[in-house]
PDB file with SEQRES, HELIX, SHEET and CRYST1 records, atoms N, CA, C and O in Angstrom:
SEQRES   1 A   87  MET VAL LYS MET LYS GLU PHE PHE ASP PHE TYR GLU SER          
SEQRES   2 A   87  ALA VAL ASP LYS GLU THR LYS ILE LYS ASN LEU ILE ASP          
SEQRES   3 A   87  GLU LYS GLY SER ALA GLY TRP ASN SER VAL HIS TRP ALA          
SEQRES   4 A   87  CYS TYR PHE GLY PHE VAL GLU THR LEU LEU GLU LEU VAL          
SEQRES   5 A   87  LYS LEU GLY GLY ASP VAL ASN ILE ILE SER GLU ASP GLU          
SEQRES   6 A   87  TRP THR PRO LEU GLN LEU ALA SER HIS LYS ASN HIS ILE          
SEQRES   7 A   87  GLU SER ASN GLU ARG TRP GLU GLY ILE                          
HELIX    1 AA1 VAL A    2  ASP A   26  1                                  25    
HELIX    2 AA2 SER A   35  PHE A   42  1                                   8    
HELIX    3 AA3 VAL A   45  LYS A   53  1                                   9    
HELIX    4 AA4 PRO A   68  HIS A   74  1                                   7    
HELIX    5 AA5 GLU A   82  TRP A   84  5                                   3    
CRYST1    1.000    1.000    1.000  90.00  90.00  90.00 P 1           1          
ATOM      1  N   MET A   1      10.199 -32.544 -35.273  1.00  0.00           N  
ATOM      2  CA  MET A   1      10.699 -33.893 -35.509  1.00  0.00           C  
ATOM      3  C   MET A   1      11.224 -34.056 -36.937  1.00  0.00           C  
ATOM      4  O   MET A   1      12.204 -34.766 -37.160  1.00  0.00           O  
ATOM      5  N   VAL A   2      10.589 -33.415 -37.880  1.00  0.00           N  
ATOM      6  CA  VAL A   2      11.017 -33.511 -39.273  1.00  0.00           C  
ATOM      7  C   VAL A   2      12.415 -32.917 -39.444  1.00  0.00           C  
ATOM      8  O   VAL A   2      13.231 -33.457 -40.192  1.00  0.00           O  
ATOM      9  N   LYS A   3      12.694 -31.812 -38.756  1.00  0.00           N  
ATOM     10  CA  LYS A   3      14.005 -31.176 -38.881  1.00  0.00           C  
ATOM     11  C   LYS A   3      15.119 -32.099 -38.391  1.00  0.00           C  
ATOM     12  O   LYS A   3      16.199 -32.118 -38.981  1.00  0.00           O  
ATOM     13  N   MET A   4      14.885 -32.848 -37.346  1.00  0.00           N  
ATOM     14  CA  MET A   4      15.897 -33.797 -36.864  1.00  0.00           C  
ATOM     15  C   MET A   4      16.151 -34.873 -37.903  1.00  0.00           C  
ATOM     16  O   MET A   4      17.300 -35.243 -38.143  1.00  0.00           O  
ATOM     17  N   LYS A   5      15.094 -35.379 -38.523  1.00  0.00           N  
ATOM     18  CA  LYS A   5      15.256 -36.404 -39.553  1.00  0.00           C  
ATOM     19  C   LYS A   5      16.057 -35.841 -40.733  1.00  0.00           C  
ATOM     20  O   LYS A   5      16.943 -36.512 -41.263  1.00  0.00           O  
ATOM     21  N   GLU A   6      15.741 -34.607 -41.141  1.00  0.00           N  
ATOM     22  CA  GLU A   6      16.483 -33.978 -42.227  1.00  0.00           C  
ATOM     23  C   GLU A   6      17.953 -33.824 -41.863  1.00  0.00           C  
ATOM     24  O   GLU A   6      18.829 -34.044 -42.699  1.00  0.00           O  
ATOM     25  N   PHE A   7      18.223 -33.447 -40.625  1.00  0.00           N  
ATOM     26  CA  PHE A   7      19.598 -33.300 -40.171  1.00  0.00           C  
ATOM     27  C   PHE A   7      20.336 -34.638 -40.248  1.00  0.00           C  
ATOM     28  O   PHE A   7      21.452 -34.703 -40.761  1.00  0.00           O  
ATOM     29  N   PHE A   8      19.719 -35.696 -39.743  1.00  0.00           N  
ATOM     30  CA  PHE A   8      20.381 -36.990 -39.743  1.00  0.00           C  
ATOM     31  C   PHE A   8      20.559 -37.523 -41.162  1.00  0.00           C  
ATOM     32  O   PHE A   8      21.573 -38.154 -41.460  1.00  0.00           O  
ATOM     33  N   ASP A   9      19.590 -37.278 -42.037  1.00  0.00           N  
ATOM     34  CA  ASP A   9      19.742 -37.689 -43.432  1.00  0.00           C  
ATOM     35  C   ASP A   9      20.911 -36.949 -44.076  1.00  0.00           C  
ATOM     36  O   ASP A   9      21.712 -37.543 -44.797  1.00  0.00           O  
ATOM     37  N   PHE A  10      21.002 -35.641 -43.808  1.00  0.00           N  
ATOM     38  CA  PHE A  10      22.107 -34.846 -44.333  1.00  0.00           C  
ATOM     39  C   PHE A  10      23.439 -35.348 -43.772  1.00  0.00           C  
ATOM     40  O   PHE A  10      24.406 -35.512 -44.516  1.00  0.00           O  
ATOM     41  N   TYR A  11      23.487 -35.588 -42.471  1.00  0.00           N  
ATOM     42  CA  TYR A  11      24.715 -36.054 -41.820  1.00  0.00           C  
ATOM     43  C   TYR A  11      25.158 -37.386 -42.412  1.00  0.00           C  
ATOM     44  O   TYR A  11      26.336 -37.559 -42.724  1.00  0.00           O  
ATOM     45  N   GLU A  12      24.240 -38.323 -42.570  1.00  0.00           N  
ATOM     46  CA  GLU A  12      24.590 -39.634 -43.134  1.00  0.00           C  
ATOM     47  C   GLU A  12      25.122 -39.492 -44.545  1.00  0.00           C  
ATOM     48  O   GLU A  12      26.096 -40.154 -44.905  1.00  0.00           O  
ATOM     49  N   SER A  13      24.501 -38.638 -45.358  1.00  0.00           N  
ATOM     50  CA  SER A  13      24.973 -38.477 -46.732  1.00  0.00           C  
ATOM     51  C   SER A  13      26.339 -37.790 -46.760  1.00  0.00           C  
ATOM     52  O   SER A  13      27.166 -38.104 -47.617  1.00  0.00           O  
ATOM     53  N   ALA A  14      26.589 -36.851 -45.829  1.00  0.00           N  
ATOM     54  CA  ALA A  14      27.888 -36.176 -45.772  1.00  0.00           C  
ATOM     55  C   ALA A  14      28.979 -37.152 -45.372  1.00  0.00           C  
ATOM     56  O   ALA A  14      30.054 -37.156 -45.972  1.00  0.00           O  
ATOM     57  N   VAL A  15      28.724 -37.973 -44.376  1.00  0.00           N  
ATOM     58  CA  VAL A  15      29.706 -38.974 -43.948  1.00  0.00           C  
ATOM     59  C   VAL A  15      29.953 -39.954 -45.080  1.00  0.00           C  
ATOM     60  O   VAL A  15      31.096 -40.320 -45.354  1.00  0.00           O  
ATOM     61  N   ASP A  16      28.897 -40.374 -45.729  1.00  0.00           N  
ATOM     62  CA  ASP A  16      29.032 -41.311 -46.830  1.00  0.00           C  
ATOM     63  C   ASP A  16      29.860 -40.689 -47.954  1.00  0.00           C  
ATOM     64  O   ASP A  16      30.698 -41.361 -48.555  1.00  0.00           O  
ATOM     65  N   LYS A  17      29.627 -39.410 -48.238  1.00  0.00           N  
ATOM     66  CA  LYS A  17      30.384 -38.727 -49.291  1.00  0.00           C  
ATOM     67  C   LYS A  17      31.862 -38.675 -48.938  1.00  0.00           C  
ATOM     68  O   LYS A  17      32.705 -38.951 -49.792  1.00  0.00           O  
ATOM     69  N   GLU A  18      32.199 -38.328 -47.697  1.00  0.00           N  
ATOM     70  CA  GLU A  18      33.597 -38.279 -47.278  1.00  0.00           C  
ATOM     71  C   GLU A  18      34.260 -39.646 -47.398  1.00  0.00           C  
ATOM     72  O   GLU A  18      35.406 -39.750 -47.834  1.00  0.00           O  
ATOM     73  N   THR A  19      33.540 -40.684 -47.012  1.00  0.00           N  
ATOM     74  CA  THR A  19      34.067 -42.045 -47.108  1.00  0.00           C  
ATOM     75  C   THR A  19      34.312 -42.421 -48.556  1.00  0.00           C  
ATOM     76  O   THR A  19      35.344 -43.010 -48.878  1.00  0.00           O  
ATOM     77  N   LYS A  20      33.377 -42.089 -49.432  1.00  0.00           N  
ATOM     78  CA  LYS A  20      33.531 -42.399 -50.854  1.00  0.00           C  
ATOM     79  C   LYS A  20      34.731 -41.671 -51.451  1.00  0.00           C  
ATOM     80  O   LYS A  20      35.498 -42.255 -52.217  1.00  0.00           O  
ATOM     81  N   ILE A  21      34.894 -40.392 -51.097  1.00  0.00           N  
ATOM     82  CA  ILE A  21      36.030 -39.623 -51.608  1.00  0.00           C  
ATOM     83  C   ILE A  21      37.338 -40.235 -51.130  1.00  0.00           C  
ATOM     84  O   ILE A  21      38.266 -40.410 -51.919  1.00  0.00           O  
ATOM     85  N   LYS A  22      37.417 -40.562 -49.843  1.00  0.00           N  
ATOM     86  CA  LYS A  22      38.632 -41.178 -49.279  1.00  0.00           C  
ATOM     87  C   LYS A  22      38.930 -42.499 -49.980  1.00  0.00           C  
ATOM     88  O   LYS A  22      40.084 -42.786 -50.299  1.00  0.00           O  
ATOM     89  N   ASN A  23      37.893 -43.305 -50.222  1.00  0.00           N  
ATOM     90  CA  ASN A  23      38.085 -44.585 -50.904  1.00  0.00           C  
ATOM     91  C   ASN A  23      38.607 -44.386 -52.325  1.00  0.00           C  
ATOM     92  O   ASN A  23      39.458 -45.145 -52.787  1.00  0.00           O  
ATOM     93  N   LEU A  24      38.097 -43.366 -53.018  1.00  0.00           N  
ATOM     94  CA  LEU A  24      38.586 -43.084 -54.368  1.00  0.00           C  
ATOM     95  C   LEU A  24      40.046 -42.647 -54.354  1.00  0.00           C  
ATOM     96  O   LEU A  24      40.833 -43.060 -55.205  1.00  0.00           O  
ATOM     97  N   ILE A  25      40.399 -41.816 -53.390  1.00  0.00           N  
ATOM     98  CA  ILE A  25      41.790 -41.360 -53.283  1.00  0.00           C  
ATOM     99  C   ILE A  25      42.719 -42.535 -53.010  1.00  0.00           C  
ATOM    100  O   ILE A  25      43.808 -42.612 -53.579  1.00  0.00           O  
ATOM    101  N   ASP A  26      42.298 -43.447 -52.147  1.00  0.00           N  
ATOM    102  CA  ASP A  26      43.143 -44.574 -51.740  1.00  0.00           C  
ATOM    103  C   ASP A  26      43.149 -45.734 -52.729  1.00  0.00           C  
ATOM    104  O   ASP A  26      44.003 -46.616 -52.643  1.00  0.00           O  
ATOM    105  N   GLU A  27      42.207 -45.740 -53.666  1.00  0.00           N  
ATOM    106  CA  GLU A  27      42.107 -46.864 -54.599  1.00  0.00           C  
ATOM    107  C   GLU A  27      43.359 -46.967 -55.459  1.00  0.00           C  
ATOM    108  O   GLU A  27      43.806 -45.983 -56.049  1.00  0.00           O  
ATOM    109  N   LYS A  28      43.908 -48.154 -55.519  1.00  0.00           N  
ATOM    110  CA  LYS A  28      45.132 -48.384 -56.293  1.00  0.00           C  
ATOM    111  C   LYS A  28      44.784 -48.947 -57.659  1.00  0.00           C  
ATOM    112  O   LYS A  28      43.893 -49.785 -57.798  1.00  0.00           O  
ATOM    113  N   GLY A  29      45.497 -48.475 -58.651  1.00  0.00           N  
ATOM    114  CA  GLY A  29      45.319 -48.956 -60.011  1.00  0.00           C  
ATOM    115  C   GLY A  29      46.172 -50.180 -60.281  1.00  0.00           C  
ATOM    116  O   GLY A  29      46.730 -50.773 -59.358  1.00  0.00           O  
ATOM    117  N   SER A  30      46.272 -50.556 -61.544  1.00  0.00           N  
ATOM    118  CA  SER A  30      47.001 -51.763 -61.924  1.00  0.00           C  
ATOM    119  C   SER A  30      48.490 -51.677 -61.606  1.00  0.00           C  
ATOM    120  O   SER A  30      49.146 -52.703 -61.427  1.00  0.00           O  
ATOM    121  N   ALA A  31      49.028 -50.461 -61.535  1.00  0.00           N  
ATOM    122  CA  ALA A  31      50.446 -50.284 -61.209  1.00  0.00           C  
ATOM    123  C   ALA A  31      50.686 -50.318 -59.696  1.00  0.00           C  
ATOM    124  O   ALA A  31      51.830 -50.259 -59.245  1.00  0.00           O  
ATOM    125  N   GLY A  32      49.600 -50.414 -58.912  1.00  0.00           N  
ATOM    126  CA  GLY A  32      49.729 -50.450 -57.460  1.00  0.00           C  
ATOM    127  C   GLY A  32      49.859 -49.075 -56.828  1.00  0.00           C  
ATOM    128  O   GLY A  32      50.176 -48.957 -55.645  1.00  0.00           O  
ATOM    129  N   TRP A  33      49.613 -48.030 -57.619  1.00  0.00           N  
ATOM    130  CA  TRP A  33      49.689 -46.669 -57.117  1.00  0.00           C  
ATOM    131  C   TRP A  33      48.290 -46.083 -56.983  1.00  0.00           C  
ATOM    132  O   TRP A  33      47.379 -46.428 -57.735  1.00  0.00           O  
ATOM    133  N   ASN A  34      48.138 -45.183 -56.001  1.00  0.00           N  
ATOM    134  CA  ASN A  34      46.871 -44.469 -55.887  1.00  0.00           C  
ATOM    135  C   ASN A  34      47.053 -43.057 -56.444  1.00  0.00           C  
ATOM    136  O   ASN A  34      48.112 -42.728 -56.979  1.00  0.00           O  
ATOM    137  N   SER A  35      46.026 -42.233 -56.317  1.00  0.00           N  
ATOM    138  CA  SER A  35      46.079 -40.889 -56.904  1.00  0.00           C  
ATOM    139  C   SER A  35      47.173 -40.021 -56.285  1.00  0.00           C  
ATOM    140  O   SER A  35      47.724 -39.154 -56.962  1.00  0.00           O  
ATOM    141  N   VAL A  36      47.494 -40.240 -55.016  1.00  0.00           N  
ATOM    142  CA  VAL A  36      48.555 -39.465 -54.373  1.00  0.00           C  
ATOM    143  C   VAL A  36      49.911 -39.833 -54.982  1.00  0.00           C  
ATOM    144  O   VAL A  36      50.748 -38.957 -55.202  1.00  0.00           O  
ATOM    145  N   HIS A  37      50.132 -41.121 -55.255  1.00  0.00           N  
ATOM    146  CA  HIS A  37      51.365 -41.542 -55.917  1.00  0.00           C  
ATOM    147  C   HIS A  37      51.516 -40.832 -57.271  1.00  0.00           C  
ATOM    148  O   HIS A  37      52.582 -40.301 -57.583  1.00  0.00           O  
ATOM    149  N   TRP A  38      50.455 -40.827 -58.058  1.00  0.00           N  
ATOM    150  CA  TRP A  38      50.524 -40.235 -59.399  1.00  0.00           C  
ATOM    151  C   TRP A  38      50.745 -38.730 -59.334  1.00  0.00           C  
ATOM    152  O   TRP A  38      51.524 -38.184 -60.116  1.00  0.00           O  
ATOM    153  N   ALA A  39      50.067 -38.058 -58.410  1.00  0.00           N  
ATOM    154  CA  ALA A  39      50.255 -36.605 -58.277  1.00  0.00           C  
ATOM    155  C   ALA A  39      51.712 -36.284 -57.928  1.00  0.00           C  
ATOM    156  O   ALA A  39      52.287 -35.337 -58.465  1.00  0.00           O  
ATOM    157  N   CYS A  40      52.298 -37.063 -57.039  1.00  0.00           N  
ATOM    158  CA  CYS A  40      53.703 -36.852 -56.668  1.00  0.00           C  
ATOM    159  C   CYS A  40      54.645 -37.194 -57.810  1.00  0.00           C  
ATOM    160  O   CYS A  40      55.617 -36.477 -58.051  1.00  0.00           O  
ATOM    161  N   TYR A  41      54.367 -38.273 -58.505  1.00  0.00           N  
ATOM    162  CA  TYR A  41      55.222 -38.697 -59.616  1.00  0.00           C  
ATOM    163  C   TYR A  41      55.318 -37.611 -60.691  1.00  0.00           C  
ATOM    164  O   TYR A  41      56.393 -37.343 -61.228  1.00  0.00           O  
ATOM    165  N   PHE A  42      54.169 -36.991 -60.996  1.00  0.00           N  
ATOM    166  CA  PHE A  42      54.155 -35.968 -62.040  1.00  0.00           C  
ATOM    167  C   PHE A  42      54.418 -34.565 -61.517  1.00  0.00           C  
ATOM    168  O   PHE A  42      54.502 -33.621 -62.302  1.00  0.00           O  
ATOM    169  N   GLY A  43      54.550 -34.411 -60.195  1.00  0.00           N  
ATOM    170  CA  GLY A  43      54.843 -33.103 -59.626  1.00  0.00           C  
ATOM    171  C   GLY A  43      53.655 -32.166 -59.588  1.00  0.00           C  
ATOM    172  O   GLY A  43      53.830 -30.947 -59.593  1.00  0.00           O  
ATOM    173  N   PHE A  44      52.446 -32.712 -59.550  1.00  0.00           N  
ATOM    174  CA  PHE A  44      51.227 -31.908 -59.501  1.00  0.00           C  
ATOM    175  C   PHE A  44      50.962 -31.473 -58.061  1.00  0.00           C  
ATOM    176  O   PHE A  44      50.152 -32.076 -57.357  1.00  0.00           O  
ATOM    177  N   VAL A  45      51.649 -30.428 -57.641  1.00  0.00           N  
ATOM    178  CA  VAL A  45      51.614 -29.993 -56.243  1.00  0.00           C  
ATOM    179  C   VAL A  45      50.209 -29.562 -55.819  1.00  0.00           C  
ATOM    180  O   VAL A  45      49.739 -29.949 -54.749  1.00  0.00           O  
ATOM    181  N   GLU A  46      49.543 -28.770 -56.646  1.00  0.00           N  
ATOM    182  CA  GLU A  46      48.202 -28.288 -56.274  1.00  0.00           C  
ATOM    183  C   GLU A  46      47.231 -29.460 -56.135  1.00  0.00           C  
ATOM    184  O   GLU A  46      46.406 -29.481 -55.222  1.00  0.00           O  
ATOM    185  N   THR A  47      47.328 -30.418 -57.026  1.00  0.00           N  
ATOM    186  CA  THR A  47      46.484 -31.615 -56.935  1.00  0.00           C  
ATOM    187  C   THR A  47      46.800 -32.385 -55.673  1.00  0.00           C  
ATOM    188  O   THR A  47      45.897 -32.845 -54.974  1.00  0.00           O  
ATOM    189  N   LEU A  48      48.085 -32.526 -55.380  1.00  0.00           N  
ATOM    190  CA  LEU A  48      48.497 -33.226 -54.168  1.00  0.00           C  
ATOM    191  C   LEU A  48      47.939 -32.547 -52.925  1.00  0.00           C  
ATOM    192  O   LEU A  48      47.423 -33.216 -52.029  1.00  0.00           O  
ATOM    193  N   LEU A  49      48.041 -31.222 -52.866  1.00  0.00           N  
ATOM    194  CA  LEU A  49      47.530 -30.493 -51.707  1.00  0.00           C  
ATOM    195  C   LEU A  49      46.035 -30.739 -51.517  1.00  0.00           C  
ATOM    196  O   LEU A  49      45.573 -30.904 -50.388  1.00  0.00           O  
ATOM    197  N   GLU A  50      45.284 -30.764 -52.605  1.00  0.00           N  
ATOM    198  CA  GLU A  50      43.841 -31.035 -52.509  1.00  0.00           C  
ATOM    199  C   GLU A  50      43.589 -32.471 -52.056  1.00  0.00           C  
ATOM    200  O   GLU A  50      42.708 -32.718 -51.232  1.00  0.00           O  
ATOM    201  N   LEU A  51      44.355 -33.411 -52.591  1.00  0.00           N  
ATOM    202  CA  LEU A  51      44.190 -34.811 -52.186  1.00  0.00           C  
ATOM    203  C   LEU A  51      44.490 -34.991 -50.699  1.00  0.00           C  
ATOM    204  O   LEU A  51      43.793 -35.732 -50.006  1.00  0.00           O  
ATOM    205  N   VAL A  52      45.521 -34.315 -50.216  1.00  0.00           N  
ATOM    206  CA  VAL A  52      45.872 -34.401 -48.794  1.00  0.00           C  
ATOM    207  C   VAL A  52      44.757 -33.792 -47.938  1.00  0.00           C  
ATOM    208  O   VAL A  52      44.408 -34.344 -46.894  1.00  0.00           O  
ATOM    209  N   LYS A  53      44.204 -32.669 -48.368  1.00  0.00           N  
ATOM    210  CA  LYS A  53      43.081 -32.057 -47.643  1.00  0.00           C  
ATOM    211  C   LYS A  53      41.898 -33.017 -47.538  1.00  0.00           C  
ATOM    212  O   LYS A  53      41.157 -33.007 -46.555  1.00  0.00           O  
ATOM    213  N   LEU A  54      41.735 -33.843 -48.565  1.00  0.00           N  
ATOM    214  CA  LEU A  54      40.618 -34.789 -48.599  1.00  0.00           C  
ATOM    215  C   LEU A  54      40.952 -36.120 -47.934  1.00  0.00           C  
ATOM    216  O   LEU A  54      40.143 -37.047 -47.956  1.00  0.00           O  
ATOM    217  N   GLY A  55      42.137 -36.216 -47.345  1.00  0.00           N  
ATOM    218  CA  GLY A  55      42.497 -37.414 -46.601  1.00  0.00           C  
ATOM    219  C   GLY A  55      43.554 -38.290 -47.240  1.00  0.00           C  
ATOM    220  O   GLY A  55      43.840 -39.377 -46.736  1.00  0.00           O  
ATOM    221  N   GLY A  56      44.141 -37.841 -48.337  1.00  0.00           N  
ATOM    222  CA  GLY A  56      45.199 -38.614 -48.985  1.00  0.00           C  
ATOM    223  C   GLY A  56      46.429 -38.723 -48.096  1.00  0.00           C  
ATOM    224  O   GLY A  56      46.763 -37.793 -47.361  1.00  0.00           O  
ATOM    225  N   ASP A  57      47.090 -39.855 -48.170  1.00  0.00           N  
ATOM    226  CA  ASP A  57      48.244 -40.145 -47.318  1.00  0.00           C  
ATOM    227  C   ASP A  57      49.523 -40.116 -48.150  1.00  0.00           C  
ATOM    228  O   ASP A  57      49.674 -40.908 -49.080  1.00  0.00           O  
ATOM    229  N   VAL A  58      50.447 -39.208 -47.821  1.00  0.00           N  
ATOM    230  CA  VAL A  58      51.700 -39.100 -48.575  1.00  0.00           C  
ATOM    231  C   VAL A  58      52.720 -40.155 -48.152  1.00  0.00           C  
ATOM    232  O   VAL A  58      53.800 -40.239 -48.736  1.00  0.00           O  
ATOM    233  N   ASN A  59      52.390 -40.949 -47.154  1.00  0.00           N  
ATOM    234  CA  ASN A  59      53.314 -41.987 -46.677  1.00  0.00           C  
ATOM    235  C   ASN A  59      52.842 -43.406 -46.980  1.00  0.00           C  
ATOM    236  O   ASN A  59      53.454 -44.371 -46.523  1.00  0.00           O  
ATOM    237  N   ILE A  60      51.770 -43.541 -47.737  1.00  0.00           N  
ATOM    238  CA  ILE A  60      51.253 -44.874 -48.066  1.00  0.00           C  
ATOM    239  C   ILE A  60      52.256 -45.590 -48.978  1.00  0.00           C  
ATOM    240  O   ILE A  60      52.861 -44.965 -49.849  1.00  0.00           O  
ATOM    241  N   ILE A  61      52.423 -46.855 -48.783  1.00  0.00           N  
ATOM    242  CA  ILE A  61      53.412 -47.631 -49.537  1.00  0.00           C  
ATOM    243  C   ILE A  61      52.716 -48.405 -50.654  1.00  0.00           C  
ATOM    244  O   ILE A  61      51.717 -49.088 -50.429  1.00  0.00           O  
ATOM    245  N   SER A  62      53.263 -48.286 -51.854  1.00  0.00           N  
ATOM    246  CA  SER A  62      52.702 -48.987 -53.008  1.00  0.00           C  
ATOM    247  C   SER A  62      53.164 -50.446 -53.009  1.00  0.00           C  
ATOM    248  O   SER A  62      53.974 -50.856 -52.177  1.00  0.00           O  
ATOM    249  N   GLU A  63      52.642 -51.206 -53.941  1.00  0.00           N  
ATOM    250  CA  GLU A  63      53.021 -52.616 -54.055  1.00  0.00           C  
ATOM    251  C   GLU A  63      54.497 -52.785 -54.400  1.00  0.00           C  
ATOM    252  O   GLU A  63      55.108 -53.795 -54.053  1.00  0.00           O  
ATOM    253  N   ASP A  64      55.073 -51.785 -55.089  1.00  0.00           N  
ATOM    254  CA  ASP A  64      56.504 -51.834 -55.400  1.00  0.00           C  
ATOM    255  C   ASP A  64      57.341 -51.083 -54.363  1.00  0.00           C  
ATOM    256  O   ASP A  64      58.501 -50.749 -54.605  1.00  0.00           O  
ATOM    257  N   GLU A  65      56.726 -50.825 -53.197  1.00  0.00           N  
ATOM    258  CA  GLU A  65      57.372 -50.277 -52.006  1.00  0.00           C  
ATOM    259  C   GLU A  65      57.889 -48.849 -52.170  1.00  0.00           C  
ATOM    260  O   GLU A  65      58.960 -48.514 -51.665  1.00  0.00           O  
ATOM    261  N   TRP A  66      57.129 -48.008 -52.875  1.00  0.00           N  
ATOM    262  CA  TRP A  66      57.421 -46.592 -52.992  1.00  0.00           C  
ATOM    263  C   TRP A  66      56.341 -45.808 -52.258  1.00  0.00           C  
ATOM    264  O   TRP A  66      55.156 -46.130 -52.349  1.00  0.00           O  
ATOM    265  N   THR A  67      56.760 -44.776 -51.529  1.00  0.00           N  
ATOM    266  CA  THR A  67      55.782 -43.835 -50.987  1.00  0.00           C  
ATOM    267  C   THR A  67      55.640 -42.702 -52.001  1.00  0.00           C  
ATOM    268  O   THR A  67      56.532 -42.501 -52.826  1.00  0.00           O  
ATOM    269  N   PRO A  68      54.540 -41.963 -51.953  1.00  0.00           N  
ATOM    270  CA  PRO A  68      54.394 -40.838 -52.872  1.00  0.00           C  
ATOM    271  C   PRO A  68      55.536 -39.821 -52.749  1.00  0.00           C  
ATOM    272  O   PRO A  68      56.018 -39.311 -53.761  1.00  0.00           O  
ATOM    273  N   LEU A  69      55.966 -39.528 -51.538  1.00  0.00           N  
ATOM    274  CA  LEU A  69      57.042 -38.548 -51.378  1.00  0.00           C  
ATOM    275  C   LEU A  69      58.372 -39.067 -51.909  1.00  0.00           C  
ATOM    276  O   LEU A  69      59.194 -38.284 -52.386  1.00  0.00           O  
ATOM    277  N   GLN A  70      58.593 -40.376 -51.832  1.00  0.00           N  
ATOM    278  CA  GLN A  70      59.805 -40.935 -52.436  1.00  0.00           C  
ATOM    279  C   GLN A  70      59.775 -40.752 -53.950  1.00  0.00           C  
ATOM    280  O   GLN A  70      60.793 -40.441 -54.568  1.00  0.00           O  
ATOM    281  N   LEU A  71      58.596 -40.948 -54.542  1.00  0.00           N  
ATOM    282  CA  LEU A  71      58.466 -40.752 -55.986  1.00  0.00           C  
ATOM    283  C   LEU A  71      58.741 -39.299 -56.370  1.00  0.00           C  
ATOM    284  O   LEU A  71      59.448 -39.030 -57.342  1.00  0.00           O  
ATOM    285  N   ALA A  72      58.182 -38.371 -55.607  1.00  0.00           N  
ATOM    286  CA  ALA A  72      58.397 -36.948 -55.887  1.00  0.00           C  
ATOM    287  C   ALA A  72      59.881 -36.596 -55.791  1.00  0.00           C  
ATOM    288  O   ALA A  72      60.403 -35.855 -56.624  1.00  0.00           O  
ATOM    289  N   SER A  73      60.545 -37.120 -54.789  1.00  0.00           N  
ATOM    290  CA  SER A  73      61.968 -36.866 -54.625  1.00  0.00           C  
ATOM    291  C   SER A  73      62.763 -37.497 -55.768  1.00  0.00           C  
ATOM    292  O   SER A  73      63.669 -36.872 -56.320  1.00  0.00           O  
ATOM    293  N   HIS A  74      62.422 -38.730 -56.116  1.00  0.00           N  
ATOM    294  CA  HIS A  74      63.102 -39.450 -57.194  1.00  0.00           C  
ATOM    295  C   HIS A  74      62.998 -38.697 -58.527  1.00  0.00           C  
ATOM    296  O   HIS A  74      63.930 -38.706 -59.331  1.00  0.00           O  
ATOM    297  N   LYS A  75      61.858 -38.050 -58.747  1.00  0.00           N  
ATOM    298  CA  LYS A  75      61.639 -37.303 -59.990  1.00  0.00           C  
ATOM    299  C   LYS A  75      62.102 -35.842 -59.876  1.00  0.00           C  
ATOM    300  O   LYS A  75      61.843 -35.035 -60.769  1.00  0.00           O  
ATOM    301  N   ASN A  76      62.791 -35.508 -58.771  1.00  0.00           N  
ATOM    302  CA  ASN A  76      63.331 -34.165 -58.525  1.00  0.00           C  
ATOM    303  C   ASN A  76      62.266 -33.070 -58.465  1.00  0.00           C  
ATOM    304  O   ASN A  76      62.529 -31.928 -58.843  1.00  0.00           O  
ATOM    305  N   HIS A  77      61.071 -33.412 -57.995  1.00  0.00           N  
ATOM    306  CA  HIS A  77      60.017 -32.416 -57.874  1.00  0.00           C  
ATOM    307  C   HIS A  77      60.098 -31.659 -56.552  1.00  0.00           C  
ATOM    308  O   HIS A  77      59.760 -30.476 -56.503  1.00  0.00           O  
ATOM    309  N   ILE A  78      60.530 -32.304 -55.502  1.00  0.00           N  
ATOM    310  CA  ILE A  78      60.539 -31.673 -54.188  1.00  0.00           C  
ATOM    311  C   ILE A  78      61.605 -30.599 -54.100  1.00  0.00           C  
ATOM    312  O   ILE A  78      61.340 -29.506 -53.599  1.00  0.00           O  
ATOM    313  N   GLU A  79      62.794 -30.887 -54.574  1.00  0.00           N  
ATOM    314  CA  GLU A  79      63.915 -29.949 -54.450  1.00  0.00           C  
ATOM    315  C   GLU A  79      63.653 -28.639 -55.198  1.00  0.00           C  
ATOM    316  O   GLU A  79      64.147 -27.586 -54.794  1.00  0.00           O  
ATOM    317  N   SER A  80      62.894 -28.699 -56.265  1.00  0.00           N  
ATOM    318  CA  SER A  80      62.702 -27.518 -57.101  1.00  0.00           C  
ATOM    319  C   SER A  80      61.429 -26.740 -56.763  1.00  0.00           C  
ATOM    320  O   SER A  80      61.096 -25.781 -57.458  1.00  0.00           O  
ATOM    321  N   ASN A  81      60.719 -27.134 -55.717  1.00  0.00           N  
ATOM    322  CA  ASN A  81      59.457 -26.478 -55.437  1.00  0.00           C  
ATOM    323  C   ASN A  81      59.218 -26.335 -53.947  1.00  0.00           C  
ATOM    324  O   ASN A  81      58.985 -27.326 -53.255  1.00  0.00           O  
ATOM    325  N   GLU A  82      59.274 -25.102 -53.445  1.00  0.00           N  
ATOM    326  CA  GLU A  82      59.083 -24.867 -52.008  1.00  0.00           C  
ATOM    327  C   GLU A  82      57.664 -25.132 -51.557  1.00  0.00           C  
ATOM    328  O   GLU A  82      57.425 -25.238 -50.354  1.00  0.00           O  
ATOM    329  N   ARG A  83      56.702 -25.246 -52.476  1.00  0.00           N  
ATOM    330  CA  ARG A  83      55.325 -25.542 -52.079  1.00  0.00           C  
ATOM    331  C   ARG A  83      55.186 -26.930 -51.459  1.00  0.00           C  
ATOM    332  O   ARG A  83      54.159 -27.233 -50.852  1.00  0.00           O  
ATOM    333  N   TRP A  84      56.196 -27.767 -51.601  1.00  0.00           N  
ATOM    334  CA  TRP A  84      56.154 -29.103 -51.016  1.00  0.00           C  
ATOM    335  C   TRP A  84      56.354 -29.057 -49.508  1.00  0.00           C  
ATOM    336  O   TRP A  84      56.038 -30.021 -48.810  1.00  0.00           O  
ATOM    337  N   GLU A  85      56.879 -27.941 -49.001  1.00  0.00           N  
ATOM    338  CA  GLU A  85      57.137 -27.839 -47.560  1.00  0.00           C  
ATOM    339  C   GLU A  85      55.844 -27.985 -46.781  1.00  0.00           C  
ATOM    340  O   GLU A  85      54.817 -27.411 -47.144  1.00  0.00           O  
ATOM    341  N   GLY A  86      55.902 -28.746 -45.726  1.00  0.00           N  
ATOM    342  CA  GLY A  86      54.744 -28.924 -44.865  1.00  0.00           C  
ATOM    343  C   GLY A  86      53.815 -30.042 -45.274  1.00  0.00           C  
ATOM    344  O   GLY A  86      52.805 -30.282 -44.612  1.00  0.00           O  
ATOM    345  N   ILE A  87      54.138 -30.725 -46.347  1.00  0.00           N  
ATOM    346  CA  ILE A  87      53.286 -31.844 -46.778  1.00  0.00           C  
ATOM    347  C   ILE A  87      53.715 -33.090 -46.022  1.00  0.00           C  
ATOM    348  O   ILE A  87      53.140 -34.161 -46.220  1.00  0.00           O  
TER     349      ILE A  87                                                      
END                                                                             
């Protein structure tokens, strides 16, 4: 019986951790952008890939109506980097 309780405690903490990480990724700052917007704006491809793995959305729209991928394109990051393919 103790092992089941340990399993459920672990499961609850894992789900809670995933939710917290997703909430941090999606949290928008004063500019209305979240971490995915900033990673795309600066061309941080490796950071973007990690954010996407953790649930970041490259199609989320900011308050000024930009998606992260639009920002990356606007800053000429996508055209110069094949690592953007498949995102």
